C-alpha positions as CSV (number, residue, x, y, z in Angstrom):
1,M,14.5,-5.5,-9.1
2,I,14.5,-9.0,-7.8
3,I,10.9,-10.7,-7.6
4,K,11.5,-12.1,-4.1
5,N,12.5,-8.6,-2.9
6,A,9.4,-7.0,-4.4
7,L,7.2,-9.6,-2.8
8,Q,8.9,-9.2,0.6
9,K,8.1,-5.3,0.3
10,I,4.6,-6.0,-0.6
11,E,4.3,-8.3,2.5
12,G,5.7,-5.7,4.7
13,T,3.3,-3.0,3.1
14,V,0.3,-5.2,3.7
15,R,1.3,-5.8,7.3
16,V,1.3,-2.1,7.9
17,L,-2.2,-1.6,6.5
18,K,-4.1,-2.9,9.6
19,N,-2.5,-0.5,11.9
20,S,-2.7,2.6,9.6
21,D,-5.2,5.6,9.3
22,I,-7.1,5.8,6.1
23,D,-4.7,8.1,4.4
24,D,-1.7,6.1,5.1
25,R,-3.6,3.0,3.8
26,L,-4.2,4.6,0.5
27,V,-0.5,5.4,0.2
28,S,0.3,1.9,1.0
29,Y,-2.2,0.7,-1.6
30,S,-0.6,2.9,-4.2
31,T,2.9,1.4,-3.3
32,I,1.5,-2.2,-3.6
33,V,0.0,-1.3,-7.0
34,T,3.3,0.3,-8.2
35,L,5.3,-2.8,-7.2
36,L,2.9,-5.1,-8.9
37,N,3.1,-3.0,-12.1
38,R,6.8,-3.2,-11.9
39,L,6.7,-7.0,-11.5
40,E,4.7,-7.2,-14.5
41,D,7.2,-5.1,-16.4
42,I,10.0,-7.5,-15.5
43,T,8.2,-10.6,-16.2
44,K,6.2,-9.6,-19.2
45,D,8.2,-12.1,-21.6
46,Q,7.2,-15.0,-19.3
47,D,4.1,-16.7,-18.6
48,Y,2.8,-16.9,-15.1
49,P,-1.1,-17.6,-15.4
50,N,-1.6,-17.9,-11.6
51,Y,-0.1,-14.5,-11.1
52,K,-3.5,-12.8,-12.5
53,I,-5.5,-14.8,-10.0
54,Y,-3.2,-14.0,-7.0
55,K,-3.0,-10.5,-8.0
56,R,-6.7,-10.1,-8.1
57,D,-7.1,-11.6,-4.7
58,L,-4.3,-9.3,-3.2
59,L,-5.9,-6.2,-4.7
60,T,-9.5,-7.0,-3.6
61,S,-8.3,-7.5,0.0
62,C,-6.2,-4.3,-0.1
63,E,-9.2,-2.4,-1.5
64,I,-11.4,-3.6,1.3
65,L,-8.9,-2.6,4.0
66,C,-8.5,0.8,2.3
67,G,-12.3,1.4,2.0
68,L,-12.2,1.4,-1.7
69,D,-14.6,-1.6,-1.9
70,D,-18.2,-1.4,-0.9
71,N,-17.9,-3.9,1.8
72,N,-20.0,-3.6,5.0
73,G,-17.8,-3.7,8.2
74,P,-14.8,-5.8,6.9
75,D,-12.9,-8.0,9.3
76,E,-9.5,-6.4,9.1
77,G,-7.7,-9.4,10.5
78,I,-9.3,-11.7,7.8
79,E,-8.6,-9.3,4.8
80,T,-5.0,-8.9,5.9
81,G,-4.6,-12.7,6.1
82,R,-6.1,-13.1,2.8
83,A,-3.8,-10.4,1.3
84,L,-0.7,-12.1,2.9
85,L,-1.8,-15.4,1.5
86,A,-2.0,-13.9,-2.1
87,V,1.6,-12.6,-1.7
88,R,2.9,-15.9,-0.4
89,K,1.2,-17.7,-3.2
90,M,2.9,-15.3,-5.8
91,G,6.2,-16.5,-4.4
92,S,5.2,-20.1,-4.3
93,C,6.2,-22.7,-7.1
94,S,2.7,-22.3,-8.6
95,C,3.7,-18.7,-9.6
96,F,7.0,-17.1,-9.6
97,N,8.8,-19.9,-7.5
98,V,11.1,-17.4,-5.8
99,D,12.8,-20.0,-3.6
100,K,13.4,-22.4,-6.7
101,H,11.6,-25.3,-5.4
102,Y,11.4,-28.3,-7.7
103,I,8.2,-29.7,-8.6
C-alpha cells in the first residue's frame, strides 16, 4: 500500500460522509480507521511525530460527523473541512511528504 493512495482513499471517504445517512457514515468511519491502522503498520519503523496530531484531528472530526461525539448540532461543513485539512496535513512535508517536497 502506498501512503499517498491510502490518503487519497481517506480523503474520498471523508467527502462522502457529509451526504450519507448515519449507518453509511459509521461504515465510512470504520474504513477510515482501518486505513489509518494500515498506515501505522507500514510506517511503524519510521518516526512521524505530527502524524499522531493529524490523526487525532481527523478522527475527532469524523466522530462528530458520525454522531459518536457528544457535540450539539455540529456544522457538517466545518467538520468535513477540518477532516480534509487533517488528511492533507498528513500528506504534507510536515508528515509523510507524499509529494517529496524538499524543505
